[in-house]
C-alpha positions in Angstrom: -185.9 56.9 -58.3 -184.3 59.8 -57.7 -185.1 62.4 -55.1 -185.7 66.1 -56.5 -183.2 68.6 -55.3 -185.0 71.1 -52.7 -184.9 74.3 -54.8 -186.0 72.2 -57.8 -188.8 71.2 -55.9 -189.5 75.0 -54.7 -191.3 75.1 -57.7 -193.8 71.7 -57.6 -194.8 72.7 -54.3 -196.7 76.0 -54.6 -198.1 75.4 -57.8 -201.6 75.7 -58.0 -204.3 76.4 -61.0 -203.6 79.7 -60.4 -199.8 80.0 -60.5 -198.9 77.1 -62.9 -194.8 76.6 -62.4 -194.1 75.8 -65.8 -192.1 78.1 -68.3 -192.5 78.7 -72.3 -191.4 79.5 -75.4 -192.9 80.9 -78.4 -190.9 80.2 -81.5 -191.8 81.8 -85.0 -190.4 80.2 -88.3 -190.0 81.6 -91.2 -191.0 78.2 -94.5 -188.7 77.4 -97.0 -189.1 79.5 -100.1 -190.8 77.8 -102.5 -193.2 75.7 -99.5 -196.6 75.7 -98.5 -198.4 74.7 -95.2 -198.0 71.2 -96.0 -194.7 71.3 -95.1 -196.5 72.4 -91.6 -198.3 69.0 -91.1 -195.4 66.8 -92.7 -193.1 68.3 -89.9 -196.2 67.6 -86.8 -196.6 64.0 -88.1 -192.4 63.0 -88.6 -192.5 65.1 -84.8 -195.2 61.8 -83.7 -192.8 59.1 -84.8 -189.9 60.5 -83.3 -191.0 57.8 -80.1 -187.4 57.5 -78.7 -187.8 60.0 -75.4 -184.6 61.0 -73.8 -185.0 60.2 -69.7 -184.6 64.9 -68.9 -188.7 64.6 -71.2 -189.5 61.2 -69.3 -189.7 62.5 -66.4 -192.5 63.2 -64.2 -192.9 64.2 -60.5 -193.6 61.5 -57.6 -194.1 61.0 -53.9 -194.9 58.3 -50.9 -194.0 56.3 -48.0 -190.4 55.4 -49.8 -189.7 58.8 -50.4 -190.2 59.2 -46.6 -193.0 62.2 -48.3 -190.8 63.8 -50.5 -190.4 64.6 -54.4 -188.8 62.7 -56.0 -188.8 61.7 -60.1 -189.4 58.4 -61.5 -189.8 57.6 -65.0 -192.6 56.9 -68.0 -191.0 54.0 -69.7 -194.1 54.9 -72.4 -194.3 58.0 -73.4 -197.3 59.0 -75.0 -195.8 61.3 -77.7 -199.4 62.3 -78.8 -200.4 63.4 -75.6 -197.4 65.7 -75.3 -197.2 67.4 -79.0 -200.5 68.6 -80.6 -200.9 70.7 -83.6 -203.4 73.6 -83.5 -204.5 76.0 -86.8 -205.0 79.9 -86.1 -208.4 81.2 -87.1 -207.8 83.8 -90.1 -205.8 86.2 -90.7 -203.7 84.2 -88.8 -202.3 87.9 -87.3 -199.2 87.8 -84.6 -202.2 89.2 -82.3 -204.3 86.2 -82.8 -200.7 83.9 -82.1 -200.1 85.5 -78.7 -203.5 84.8 -77.7 -203.6 81.7 -78.2 -200.0 81.4 -76.1 -201.8 82.9 -73.4 -204.3 80.7 -73.2 -202.1 77.6 -73.3 -199.4 79.3 -71.2 -202.6 79.4 -67.9 -203.1 75.5 -68.2 -201.4 73.1 -65.6 -198.8 70.0 -66.9 -200.5 67.4 -66.0 -198.0 65.4 -63.3 -199.1 61.8 -63.9 -197.3 62.8 -67.4 -194.2 63.6 -68.0 -193.9 67.5 -67.3 -193.7 68.6 -71.0 -195.9 69.5 -74.1 -195.0 70.9 -78.1 -197.6 72.6 -80.3 -197.1 72.8 -83.4 -198.9 76.2 -84.8 -200.5 76.9 -88.1 -202.1 79.3 -90.1 -200.0 82.5 -89.9 -199.8 85.3 -92.4 -197.0 85.7 -94.3 -196.0 82.0 -94.8 -194.8 81.2 -91.4 -195.5 79.0 -88.7 -195.2 78.8 -85.0 -193.4 76.3 -82.3 -195.2 76.8 -78.4 -193.4 75.1 -75.6 -193.7 74.2 -71.7 -191.4 72.3 -69.5 -192.0 72.9 -65.6 -189.5 74.6 -64.5 -188.5 72.4 -61.6 -186.7 70.2 -64.5 -185.2 73.2 -66.2 -183.8 76.9 -65.5 -183.9 79.2 -68.1 -180.4 79.0 -69.1 -180.4 75.3 -69.7 -183.5 75.9 -71.9 -181.8 78.4 -74.4 -179.3 76.1 -74.3 -181.3 73.0 -75.2 -183.5 75.2 -77.7 -180.0 76.2 -79.5 -179.2 72.4 -79.1 -182.4 71.2 -81.0 -182.3 73.2 -83.9 -179.5 73.1 -86.7 -177.1 76.5 -87.8 -178.3 76.2 -91.3 -181.1 75.5 -93.6 -179.6 71.9 -95.0 -180.2 69.6 -92.3 -181.9 67.9 -91.2 -183.6 68.4 -87.4 -184.6 65.2 -84.3 -187.6 66.2 -82.3 -186.1 67.7 -79.0 -187.3 64.9 -76.9 -184.8 62.5 -78.7 -182.3 61.2 -76.9 -178.5 63.1 -77.7 -174.2 62.6 -76.7 -173.2 63.6 -73.8 -170.4 64.3 -72.3 -169.5 61.7 -69.2 -171.1 62.9 -65.9 -169.6 62.5 -62.3 -172.6 61.3 -60.1 -172.7 63.2 -57.1 -173.9 60.6 -55.2 -176.9 61.9 -53.8 -179.5 61.6 -55.6 -181.5 59.2 -53.7 -181.9 58.0 -50.1 -179.0 56.5 -49.8 -177.0 58.8 -51.2 -177.7 61.2 -49.2 -175.1 61.6 -45.9 -172.7 61.0 -49.0 -173.6 64.1 -50.2 -173.6 65.9 -46.9 -170.6 65.2 -46.4 -169.2 66.6 -49.4 -170.6 70.1 -48.4 -169.9 69.9 -44.9 -167.1 72.1 -45.6 -169.0 74.6 -47.5 -171.3 74.9 -45.2 -169.6 75.1 -42.2 -168.3 78.6 -44.0 -171.7 79.7 -45.7 -173.3 81.1 -41.7 -170.6 83.6 -40.9 -170.8 84.6 -44.7 -174.5 85.2 -44.6 -174.0 87.2 -41.7 -171.1 89.2 -42.9 -173.2 90.1 -45.7 -176.4 91.0 -44.1 -174.2 93.3 -41.9 -172.5 94.5 -44.9 -175.7 95.5 -46.6 -177.5 96.6 -43.4 -174.4 99.0 -42.1 -173.5 100.4 -46.0 -176.2 99.6 -47.3 -175.1 98.5 -49.1 -177.7 96.3 -51.7 -181.5 96.4 -52.2 -182.7 93.9 -49.3 -186.2 91.9 -49.4 -189.1 93.8 -48.0 -188.2 96.7 -48.9 -190.6 96.8 -51.9 -193.8 99.4 -51.7 -196.8 97.4 -52.2 -198.1 98.0 -56.0 -201.4 96.9 -57.9 -198.8 93.8 -59.0 -198.5 92.4 -56.1 -201.7 91.1 -55.4 -203.7 87.7 -55.7 -204.2 86.3 -59.1 -205.5 83.9 -61.5 -204.9 81.2 -63.7 -205.5 83.3 -66.4 -203.1 85.1 -68.6 -201.8 87.7 -70.8 -198.7 87.4 -73.0 -197.1 90.6 -75.2 -194.1 90.1 -77.1 -191.7 92.2 -79.4 -188.0 92.7 -80.5 -186.0 95.8 -79.9 -182.1 96.2 -82.3 -179.7 94.8 -79.5 -177.4 97.3 -81.3 -179.1 100.0 -80.2 -179.4 98.9 -76.6 -175.7 98.2 -76.8 -175.3 102.2 -78.0 -177.3 103.3 -74.8 -175.3 101.5 -72.6 -171.8 102.4 -73.5 -172.9 106.0 -74.1 -174.3 106.2 -70.4 -171.7 103.4 -69.0 -174.2 101.2 -68.2 -174.1 96.9 -69.2 -176.8 95.8 -71.5 -178.7 94.2 -68.8 -178.4 98.0 -67.3 -180.3 99.1 -70.3 -183.1 96.2 -70.6 -183.6 96.8 -66.6 -184.1 100.6 -67.6 -186.4 100.4 -70.6 -188.9 98.4 -68.3 -188.3 101.0 -65.2 -189.2 103.4 -67.8 -192.2 102.0 -69.3 -193.5 100.4 -65.8 -193.2 103.9 -64.3 -195.8 105.0 -67.7 -198.0 102.5 -67.0 -199.0 102.7 -63.7 -199.4 106.4 -63.7 -201.6 105.9 -66.8 -203.6 103.8 -64.1 -203.0 106.1 -61.2 -201.2 103.5 -59.5 -197.4 105.0 -59.4 -196.2 104.5 -56.1 -194.4 107.2 -54.4 -191.6 104.9 -53.4 -189.3 103.3 -56.4 -190.2 99.4 -57.5 -188.1 96.6 -57.3 -186.6 93.8 -59.2 -185.7 90.7 -58.5 -183.5 89.9 -61.4 -181.8 86.1 -61.6 -178.1 85.9 -62.6 -177.3 82.4 -64.0 -174.4 80.5 -61.2 -174.3 77.4 -64.1 -170.7 77.5 -66.0 -170.6 77.3 -69.1 -168.7 74.6 -70.0 -171.6 72.8 -67.7 -172.8 69.2 -68.8 -175.8 70.0 -66.7 -179.5 69.7 -68.3 -182.0 69.6 -65.4 -182.7 71.6 -62.2 -182.1 74.9 -61.0 -179.0 76.9 -60.6 -179.6 81.1 -60.2 -178.8 83.2 -57.7 -181.0 86.6 -56.9 -180.0 90.3 -57.3 -182.4 92.7 -56.1 -182.8 95.9 -58.1 -183.6 99.3 -57.0 -185.4 100.7 -60.8 -185.9 104.1 -59.6 -189.9 104.4 -60.7 -189.7 107.6 -58.5 -186.5 109.2 -60.8 -188.2 111.8 -63.7 -185.2 111.8 -65.5 -184.7 108.8 -67.6 -180.5 109.1 -67.7 -180.6 109.5 -63.9 -182.8 106.9 -64.0 -180.7 104.4 -66.0 -177.2 105.5 -63.4 -179.6 104.6 -60.3 -180.1 100.9 -61.7 -176.1 100.8 -62.8 -175.8 101.7 -58.9 -178.0 98.8 -57.8 -177.1 96.3 -60.0 -173.2 97.0 -59.2 -174.0 96.6 -55.7 -176.3 93.1 -55.8 -173.2 91.4 -58.4 -170.4 93.4 -55.4 -172.6 90.9 -52.7 -171.5 87.4 -54.8 -167.9 88.7 -55.5 -166.2 85.7 -53.6 -168.7 83.0 -53.5 -169.1 79.9 -54.4 -172.3 78.1 -56.3 -173.2 76.9 -53.1 -172.8 79.5 -51.2 -174.5 81.8 -53.6 -177.6 80.0 -54.0 -178.2 79.8 -50.6 -177.7 84.0 -50.3 -180.3 83.8 -53.2 -182.3 81.7 -51.4 -182.7 83.1 -48.2 -183.6 86.5 -50.0 -186.0 84.6 -52.0 -187.7 83.2 -48.9 -190.3 86.0 -47.9 -191.4 85.0 -51.4 -192.4 81.4 -50.9 -194.5 83.4 -48.2 -196.0 85.2 -50.2 -197.3 83.0 -53.1 -199.0 80.6 -50.4 -202.0 82.9 -49.8 -203.5 83.9 -46.2 -203.7 86.4 -44.1 -199.4 87.1 -44.0 -199.3 87.5 -48.0 -201.8 90.3 -47.2 -200.6 91.7 -44.7 -196.5 91.7 -45.4 -194.8 94.4 -47.8 -193.7 91.8 -50.9 -190.8 91.1 -51.3 -190.4 92.3 -54.8 -192.3 93.7 -57.0 -191.9 92.0 -59.6 -189.7 89.5 -61.7 -187.3 90.3 -65.0 -185.2 87.9 -66.3 -182.2 88.2 -69.4 -181.2 85.7 -70.3 -178.0 84.7 -72.7 -179.6 83.1 -76.3 -178.3 82.5 -79.3 -176.4 84.6 -81.8 -176.2 82.8 -84.8 -179.2 82.5 -86.8 -180.9 78.5 -86.7 -183.5 76.5 -88.5 -185.9 74.0 -88.2 -185.7 71.3 -90.9 -185.0 74.4 -93.5 -188.2 76.3 -91.8 -185.6 79.3 -90.6 -185.7 80.6 -87.1 -187.2 84.7 -86.9 -188.1 85.0 -83.3 -188.1 83.3 -79.7 -190.6 84.5 -76.9 -189.8 83.7 -73.2 -193.1 83.3 -71.2 -192.6 82.7 -68.2 -194.2 82.8 -64.1 -196.8 84.9 -62.9 -197.1 83.7 -59.0 -199.2 85.1 -56.1 -198.5 88.8 -55.4 -196.2 89.3 -58.6 -198.7 89.7 -61.2 -196.1 90.7 -63.9 -193.2 88.8 -65.3 -191.3 90.3 -67.5 -188.7 87.5 -69.2 -186.1 88.9 -72.1 -183.6 86.6 -74.5 -181.3 87.2 -77.5 -181.4 86.0 -80.6 -178.9 87.1 -83.1 -179.4 91.0 -83.4 -182.7 91.5 -81.5 -183.4 91.5 -78.0 -186.6 89.6 -77.5 -189.0 90.8 -74.7 -191.4 88.0 -73.1 -194.5 89.7 -70.9 -196.9 87.4 -69.1 -199.1 88.9 -66.6 -201.7 87.6 -65.0 -205.2 88.4 -67.2 -207.2 90.1 -64.5 -204.8 91.8 -62.3 -202.3 93.6 -65.3 -205.1 95.2 -67.2 -204.2 96.3 -70.9 -200.6 94.7 -70.7 -199.4 95.2 -74.4 -199.5 99.1 -73.5 -196.2 98.2 -71.8 -195.0 97.2 -75.0 -195.6 101.2 -76.5 -194.0 102.3 -73.3 -191.5 100.3 -74.0 -190.4 101.5 -77.3 -190.9 104.6 -76.4 -188.3 104.5 -73.1 -185.8 102.7 -75.5 -186.2 105.6 -78.0 -185.9 108.3 -75.6 -182.6 106.7 -74.1 -181.2 107.0 -77.5 -181.7 110.5 -78.1 -180.8 111.9 -74.8 -178.3 109.6 -74.3 -177.1 110.6 -77.8 -176.7 106.6 -78.7 
C-alpha cells in the first residue's frame, strides 16, 4: 500500500463538492470517410471489453490506522469498466455549444473515491460527422504534462492502426524503486534527500532576500482582490477555442518574446476587456500563477505531480498591448531566473512555499475572506502533440483542456498545442464568472491587435 506523495495529497485534502480536484480533456474526432454513427457505438462497445486495466487506472485513495492517518493508494483488483466508461448523445442539432454545456456538467461532478479516480465519456450526435471523448482523471494521480503524454501514447500516428483503450497496460521502461513508497521505505527516502534538504533552507532565504531586495520577481499576496477571488460553487462553465500557433509565434518573434509570453498577453488583454465591461478591473495589475513542468523529457514517470510555480504580473493596468506584452515578458524572465541552478527537489520546495497561501485560501473561513489573494488566477500552457493523431481511424481535430477552479480562484485558463493550433480551455465557476464565453471574443480581439501592432 504505497503512501501518497505529499504534493499529490494536496489535491485530495481540500477536495469538496464546491471544488472537485480533477483535470479533464475534451477531444474532438472526425469520423473516417464513409463511416456513419454506428462506428461510435461499435467503438464504445469495444472499449467495454478492455477489462485488463493498468495499475495507474486501478489506484484509489485510502487511509486508515495502518497508514497512520496519511493518504495512501490501494489497488482495485476488479475494475467496473461500465462505471468508468460511458456513452452519451447530444440533443439535436448537436452543436459545439451543446457539447461544451455537457462538458461543463460532467466536469462539475466529483469522482467516486470508492473507485479508481477516472472516467471516460464517448459522446455522439455532434454535427459535421464528428464525435467527442471527454476524459477526467484526479490531479492527485497525474499532472497535465503526464496527461498529454498519456493521450499521445493512447492514440496512433496513422489512421490504419487499431488503438487499445488508454487504460490498458503498455510496456514500460524499467524504473528504479525509490524506497520511499511505503512506511518502511520512508527513512531511506529521507536519507537520500538529506543533502538536498540541507541546501534548501539557505536557498529559500537567498531567493527570498533577492526577490524582496531587488523586486526580482512577483511574489504571493501581492495580487489585488478581484471578482475572480471569491467563494465558488460546484457548477462549472466551460469555453474553448483554437488559434493558429504560427500567428502567436510571429507576434513573439516580432516582439522579442516567447510563445508563452504571447499567450499570457492574450489572456491579460482579454481579462482587462472583460473586467472593464463589468466595471470590475482593479487598479493594480492582476497576477497569474503559471505552472512550469519539472519533469524531464525522458522521465518514465506516469503518475504524480512534478510542477513548479512562477507568478506573473499580467500588467492589466497597462493600456498599450505591446507595452503590456513587454511587461509580461520581463516578469516571466525574472520568475525563471529564480529557478536557475536549482534541482527538482529545491525547485519543488520553492514552489510549495509560494503555493502555501493558496492552500489557506482554498479552505473556507474568515482568514480566506480577509487575506489578499496569493494570485488572481492560474494560466497554464502545456505543450501537446506536434503531429496528427487517430483513434481507430478517426482523426483527432482538437484537444481542449479542462482544469480546476478552486475556492477564491474562480477561473482557470489552460492552453495546449496540437499540430498547428493552440487550444484554449477556460473553466470557471458558473455563478462567480458570468458570461465566461465572452472571454473567447476578447482573446480573438487581443491576438488580432497584437498581430497588427507588432506587424507580425
